[in-house]
LODODO-767483 format. One record per residue (C-alpha): residue number from 1; x, y, z. Coordinates in steps of 0.001 Angstrom, whole numbers, always signed. Example, Ala and Ser with C-alpha at 12.3 -4.5 7.8 and 13.67 -1.06 7.14 Angstrom:
<rs>
   i    east   north      up
   1  +12300   -4500   +7800
   2  +13670   -1060   +7140
</rs>
This chain:
<rs>
   i    east   north      up
   1  +18571  -39972  -35979
   2  +21924  -40927  -37414
   3  +24487  -43771  -37369
   4  +28056  -43943  -38644
   5  +29007  -46517  -41349
   6  +32710  -47448  -41815
   7  +34285  -49879  -44233
   8  +37797  -51002  -45279
   9  +39445  -54066  -46953
  10  +38692  -56172  -43897
  11  +34978  -55516  -43579
  12  +32348  -52935  -42641
  13  +30471  -51881  -39446
  14  +27785  -49500  -38068
  15  +27957  -47415  -34907
  16  +25628  -48288  -32071
  17  +23356  -46944  -30803
  18  +21765  -44481  -33246
  19  +22103  -40931  -32115
  20  +19596  -38111  -32456
  21  +19931  -34332  -33187
  22  +17596  -31452  -33687
  23  +17528  -28689  -36299
  24  +16897  -25235  -34885
  25  +13738  -23699  -36191
  26  +12261  -20221  -35979
  27  +10590  -19431  -32698
  28   +6929  -18756  -32197
  29   +5877  -15818  -30020
  30   +2343  -14725  -28994
  31   +1124  -11319  -27922
  32    -749  -11542  -24578
  33   -1852   -7893  -24513
  34    -977   -5023  -22158
  35   -1704   -5044  -18454
  36    -938   -2644  -15518
  37   -2102    +226  -17841
  38   -2013   +3457  -15957
  39   -1468   +7083  -17114
  40   +2165   +7063  -18151
  41   +3145   +3442  -17697
  42   +2001     +58  -19017
  43   +3168   -3528  -18957
  44   +3584   -5160  -22301
  45   +3171   -9020  -22216
  46   +3920  -11867  -24466
  47   +4649  -15580  -24416
  48   +7175  -17716  -26229
  49   +5029  -20635  -27228
  50   +7789  -22483  -29184
  51  +11513  -21837  -28747
  52  +12396  -23655  -32026
  53  +15066  -25597  -30208
  54  +17005  -22571  -29107
  55  +15979  -19923  -26636
  56  +15111  -16782  -28501
  57  +15942  -13181  -27773
  58  +12968  -10823  -27706
  59  +12058   -7147  -28140
  60   +8830   -5140  -27702
  61   +8157   -2677  -30564
  62   +5487    -124  -29616
  63   +4119   +3096  -31097
  64   +1383   +5625  -30946
  65   -1580   +4538  -33015
  66   -1205   +6328  -36369
  67   +2244   +7461  -35443
  68   +5399   +7002  -37497
  69   +7919   +6468  -34696
  70   +8506   +2992  -33241
  71  +10210   +2602  -29862
  72  +11968    -640  -28933
  73  +12477   -2217  -25474
  74  +14584   -5394  -25212
  75  +13621   -8073  -22821
  76  +16257  -10832  -23121
  77  +15734  -14588  -23362
  78  +12440  -15408  -21746
  79  +10960  -18851  -21183
  80   +7191  -18800  -21438
  81   +5185  -15796  -20284
  82   +7105  -12515  -19956
  83   +6358   -8820  -19535
  84   +8100   -5484  -19343
  85   +6981   -2130  -17810
  86   +7145    +664  -20218
  87   +7451   +4258  -18769
  88   +7049   +7693  -20424
  89   +3775   +7025  -22248
  90   +1221   +9753  -22804
  91   -1972   +9921  -20665
  92   -5152   +9307  -22726
  93   -3258   +8117  -25772
  94   -3798   +4991  -27869
  95    -827   +2631  -28579
  96     -50    -509  -30456
  97   +2689   -3026  -29996
  98   +4110   -6314  -31192
  99   +7024   -8626  -30213
 100  +10067   -9724  -32170
 101  +11746  -13023  -31335
 102  +15002  -14143  -32843
 103  +17197  -17370  -32695
 104  +19765  -18897  -35002
 105  +17058  -20016  -37459
 106  +15709  -16526  -38002
 107  +13141  -14114  -36674
 108   +9408  -14177  -35962
 109   +6820  -11574  -35177
 110   +3772  -11688  -32886
 111    +378  -10207  -33900
 112    -230   -6519  -33136
 113   -2282   -5615  -30029
 114   -3770   -2257  -29005
 115   -3895    -572  -25578
 116   -5130   +2817  -24355
 117   -3603   +4826  -21541
 118   -5735   +6209  -18730
 119   -6507   +9914  -18672
 120   -5644  +12232  -15702
 121   -9344  +12123  -14543
 122   -9976  +10508  -11152
 123   -9776   +6788  -11243
 124  -10360   +3856   -8895
 125   -7856   +1083   -8110
 126   -8944   -2104   -6353
 127   -7370   -4256   -3625
 128   -8301   -7654   -2112
 129   -6372   -9569    +591
 130   -4852  -12036   -1950
 131   -5188  -10051   -5228
 132   -6448  -11483   -8522
 133   -5629  -11808  -12198
 134   -2972   -9413  -13455
 135   -2890   -7733   -9985
 136   -2889   -4321  -11666
 137   -5885   -2951   -9723
 138   -8120   -2193  -12705
 139  -11009   -4113  -11186
 140  -11836   -6649   -8624
 141  -10857   -9502  -11044
 142   -7451   -7927  -11402
 143   -7004   -6496   -7916
 144   -3818   -5587   -6270
 145   -2914   -7601   -3158
 146   -1178   -4638   -1499
 147   -2841   -1319    -332
 148    +560    +373    -759
 149    +831    -727   -4428
 150   -2627    +779   -5085
 151   -1732   +4035   -3295
 152   +1479   +4425   -5361
 153    -471   +4675   -8602
 154   -3230   +6873   -7312
 155   -1401  +10247   -7658
 156   -4104  +12595   -9070
 157   -6869  +14482   -7233
 158   -9865  +12318   -6536
 159   -8184   +8986   -7106
 160   -9708   +6255   -4889
 161   -8339   +3061   -3533
 162  -11203    +609   -3011
 163  -10349   -2050    -493
 164  -12359   -5240     -78
 165  -13243   -6404   +3382
 166  -10598   -8586   +5070
 167   -7258   -8290   +6847
 168   -4151   -6655   +5302
 169    -992   -7443   +7250
 170   +2163   -5302   +6729
 171   +5748   -5478   +7865
 172   +6294   -1745   +7458
 173   +4026   +1408   +7408
 174   +1881   +2212   +4459
 175   +3355   +5564   +3146
 176   +1254   +8416   +1737
 177   +3208  +11398    +585
 178   +2229  +14562   -1326
 179   -1080  +13287   -2498
 180   -3402  +16042   -3737
 181   -6665  +14343   -2877
 182   -6518  +10599   -2184
 183   -9415   +8540    -943
 184   -8938   +5096    +747
 185  -12218   +3372   +1283
 186  -12864     -53   +2786
 187  -15571   -2619   +3533
 188  -16366   -3310    -186
 189  -18081   -6606    -841
 190  -15708   -7197   -3898
 191  -18026   -7150   -6860
 192  -19307   -4403   -9097
 193  -17615   -1078  -10088
 194  -16847    -609   -7163
 195  -20104   -2107   -5858
 196  -21685   -2221   -2403
 197  -20426   -2453   +1135
 198  -20626   -5272   +3814
 199  -20585   -5139   +7523
 200  -17235   -6906   +7655
 201  -14234   -4731   +8443
 202  -11326   -3759   +6292
 203   -8418   -4208   +8788
 204   -4943   -2717   +8300
 205   -2551   -4279  +10813
 206   +1005   -5474  +11322
 207   +2745   -8827  +11409
 208   +2883   -9914  +15026
 209   +6688  -10314  +14960
 210   +7171   -6775  +13593
 211   +7199   -3496  +15406
 212   +5810    -815  +13133
 213   +3114   +1814  +12678
 214    +346   +1012  +10292
 215    +143   +4171   +8195
 216   +2188   +7406   +7760
 217   +1046  +10400   +5720
 218   +2952  +13568   +4821
 219   +1781  +16790   +3152
 220   -1333  +15233   +1641
 221   -5057  +15771   +1333
 222   -6475  +12447   +2468
 223   -9805  +10776   +3199
 224   -9990   +7460   +5010
 225  -13499   +5823   +5021
 226  -14538   +2503   +6566
 227  -10971   +1553   +7525
 228   -9915    -192  +10798
 229   -6292    +499  +11925
 230   -5293   -2092  +14509
 231   -2428   -3156  +16673
 232    +183    -681  +15511
 233   +3175    -548  +17850
 234   +6193   +1640  +18333
 235   +8756   +1230  +21104
 236  +12063   +2933  +22219
 237  +12358   +6723  +22885
 238  +10332   +9753  +21616
 239   +7444   +8058  +19862
 240   +4476   +9501  +17811
 241   +1442   +7723  +16532
 242   +1239   +4011  +17254
 243   -1271   +3391  +14531
 244   -1551   +6458  +12261
 245    +911   +9343  +11911
 246     -46  +12624  +10016
 247   +2287  +15454   +9261
 248   +1051  +18530   +7405
 249   -2015  +16840   +6127
 250   -5600  +17847   +5595
 251   -7258  +14591   +6725
 252  -10885  +13399   +6928
 253  -11676  +10096   +8725
 254  -15224   +8775   +8480
 255  -16609   +5514   +9797
 256  -13080   +4398  +10869
 257  -11891   +2633  +14017
 258   -8418   +2661  +15631
 259   -8058    -337  +17964
 260   -5299   -1654  +20182
 261   -2546    +626  +18859
 262    +115   +1534  +21349
 263   +3403   +3254  +22210
 264   +5725   +1431  +24603
 265   +8205   +4072  +25425
 266  +11405   +4662  +27382
 267  +12470   +8198  +28073
 268  +11338  +11086  +25807
 269   +8092  +12651  +24613
 270   +5441  +10163  +23482
 271   +2320  +11280  +21681
 272    -776   +9514  +20382
 273   -1046   +5840  +21126
 274   -3582   +5567  +18285
 275   -3006   +8657  +16127
 276    -595  +11603  +16130
 277   -1090  +14688  +13986
 278   +1186  +17733  +13527
 279     -29  +20797  +11574
 280   -2799  +20888   +8936
 281   -6431  +19786   +9814
 282   -8048  +16710  +11147
 283  -11717  +16007  +10873
 284  -13167  +12749  +12224
 285  -16884  +11752  +12062
 286  -18538   +8574  +13312
 287  -15204   +7032  +14318
 288  -14282   +4815  +17256
 289  -11073   +4696  +19327
 290  -10754   +1588  +21492
 291   -8004    +269  +23797
 292   -5220   +2482  +22420
 293   -2442   +2994  +24960
 294    +836   +4661  +25927
 295   +2622   +2640  +28574
 296   +6043   +1960  +29977
 297   +7668    +484  +33068
 298  +10543   +2903  +32783
 299  +11139   +4660  +36176
 300  +13727   +7265  +35123
 301  +13008  +10878  +34513
 302  +12096  +12698  +31254
 303   +8904  +10864  +30310
 304   +6235  +13043  +28710
 305   +3159  +11108  +27381
 306    +289  +12827  +25624
 307   -2990  +11251  +24370
 308   -3619   +7521  +24766
 309   -5780   +7560  +21669
 310   -5069  +10871  +19909
 311   -2451  +13668  +20235
 312   -2463  +16721  +18025
 313     -41  +19600  +17865
 314   -1176  +22880  +16128
 315   -3972  +21137  +14243
 316   -7505  +22311  +13377
 317   -9369  +19420  +14862
 318  -13059  +18559  +14514
 319  -14552  +15483  +16215
 320  -18191  +14599  +15534
 321  -20129  +11638  +16938
 322  -16885   +9778  +17838
 323  -16572   +7188  +20623
 324  -13565   +6869  +22880
 325  -13469   +3808  +25075
 326  -10756   +2211  +27343
 327   -7858   +4307  +26000
 328   -5199   +5075  +28598
 329   -1765   +6250  +29601
 330     +20   +4214  +32202
 331   +3386   +5552  +33343
 332   +5182   +5161  +36676
 333   +6812   +8646  +36572
 334   +6098  +12300  +35620
 335   +2896  +14031  +34399
 336    +484  +12280  +32096
 337   -1747  +14330  +29668
 338   -5060  +12962  +28271
 339   -6107   +9388  +28619
 340   -8034   +9564  +25337
 341   -7288  +12910  +23679
 342   -4520  +15568  +24061
 343   -4607  +18784  +22057
 344   -1910  +21509  +21998
 345   -2355  +24660  +20010
 346   -4505  +24909  +16899
 347   -8217  +24775  +17269
 348  -10900  +22259  +18213
 349  -14582  +21514  +17784
 350  -15829  +18414  +19708
 351  -19503  +17665  +18995
 352  -21704  +14725  +20264
 353  -18738  +12574  +21197
 354  -18719   +9895  +23899
 355  -15956   +9057  +26369
 356  -16076   +5791  +28459
 357  -13518   +4487  +30961
 358  -10501   +6367  +29562
 359   -7828   +7056  +32195
 360   -4365   +8167  +33056
 361   -2575   +6212  +35661
 362    +709   +7231  +37377
 363   +2719   +5080  +39670
 364   +3490   +7984  +42075
 365   +7206   +8201  +41123
 366   +7474  +11970  +41210
 367   +5744  +13992  +44011
 368   +5537  +17200  +41953
 369   +3908  +15665  +38873
 370    +268  +14634  +38381
 371   -1971  +12865  +35878
 372   -4191  +15344  +33969
 373   -7322  +14674  +31934
 374   -8503  +11145  +32143
 375  -10558  +11710  +28997
 376   -9348  +15004  +27503
 377   -6477  +17497  +27958
 378   -6228  +20667  +25972
 379   -3709  +23488  +26154
 380   -3720  +26797  +24161
 381   -6503  +25502  +21926
 382   -8866  +27924  +20237
 383  -12626  +27088  +19850
</rs>
């Protein structure tokens, strides 16, 4: 605190009230350790525990353990906890880092912390409906809250996304592209590494106010196990795959369900209310397809709907012990192909599958066209 004192020949006086001021001191910065450690990227974290009266500027200094070259990444002027993603690191390598903080009073260093990058061997990333901890997916206690985030870091052969039971609601499709051998597996209890399964579903669905497919995959080798894809929706013209869309993929589905996905089309070619595949291979075992649909009230010409549940073009298809129930195509006009399954080109093996109450229903709008294949329609398919 301070006050002013003045005096002259007439007298003296003090200022009122007393004022206060602070002297800037050096900051204090703590090293919180690395998170989101993957194969070539890691997030370095720190916390400014004391600003010293002036917000400090900060920098991360990091280096290979035992190496002579230090890299520097500036962060700016953080308040409290802060972190920065560092790219270009080496898989399987060990690193160290510390943090420099500076204000007008001087500089301060944090302690040094170690971290180790993942190798290119197959890894697992974990997902729960609300996430946990650092949300970097390295275990259930640090699980991602987004299936897409986990998929994006699982880019090597054999990488597995372990998804706890629960509902995952998206406003846009989950995208899988150019994956060499990705596994997405659900129904985990959420403890262990990765631990056991429950009877509760892992449900991938959409927000009710959003019109979107649930998942789209391109040019990938993909396994989906114990996943339920529900309530996907596409509308407008020329639609493919209400729930799951596959292009040029080698895909295995086991213990999965596709439920209530649909295409609501106008004019054009509409394929696969639940699933559409083009090229590649598709094997499904012990899966269920229920109440998937293609429907419209459009009465004009040029409507060509194929496969209320599944439509495949030039795909090597294998179906084993799958159940198809209450899938349909309902159109007022033109020919309808396959209430449950429509196959064109490619090859097919269908073994021990069950079809119940699937249907095609036409409103009689065109006298020369007919519904074909209440359960199954196949054209130019090799055994």
